[in-house]
N, C-alpha and C positions, 0 to 999 in steps of 0.2 A: 775633806774627803779623804784623805787618812783612817783616820778612825776607824771609820765608817766602812771600809776596804776591810781591816782588819776582820772586822766583828763580821764583815756579807763572809769571808774564808776563811771564821771556824765554824759557820754552818757548814759550811764542804766541804771541810776537814773528816771528818769521823766516815765519812763516804770512801775517798780517798783513803785515809787509813787501814781501815776493812778490808783492801788488796792491798795496803806492806808498801801504801804508798805516801806521800802526807806532797804537802802543798807550801810555799815563801815565797814573801810579799816580795820584793826586788827593791818596785817602783813604783809609784803613781806619778806619771809629768800633768802637766799645767794644761793640758788636755785632755784630758782620759783618761789616758791611755796607762791600765794600770800592768803592768812585769810580770809575770810570776817565775818563780823556778817551781821543777817538779820533784822528787824527791823520792827516793829508796824505790820499790817495781815500779812506780807510774814517771820515775827516771829512761827515755830509751824505752817505752810502751810503741807498737806499731796503734792504739788504740789512742795518747796523748793528747794528739788534733782535734780528735772532738773528743773525748774531755777535755780537753783547752774553750772551745768554740761552744758546744753545748752546753755543757756543763759551767765550766767554772764563768763562762763570758755568759750567760743568758742569767745565777743566779745575778751576778755581780750587777748587771744593767737595771733587772726587777728594783734591786736591794740599794742602791747608793746611782742618787740622779745625777748625773754629770760621769760617767764613766762609759766612753766611746770605745773603748778595742781592751781587747786582754790580749797578750800574747808572751811564749813562752818563752823566756831565754838562760 
């Protein structure tokens, strides 16, 4: 599942980079929890929680079967 998550994150990355940020995959658990770290302008941004849930999590759940949740660390 990790390789599928990495591929899906590549589709999200250009949107984050356009705003001066980026995303790093930290881990994928056996339970399907994906842990990511926002970087650059996205780190600490007031909209970061919304980006994670409405952007990253929604996209990963659509593209990668087995993803249950996305957490920012």
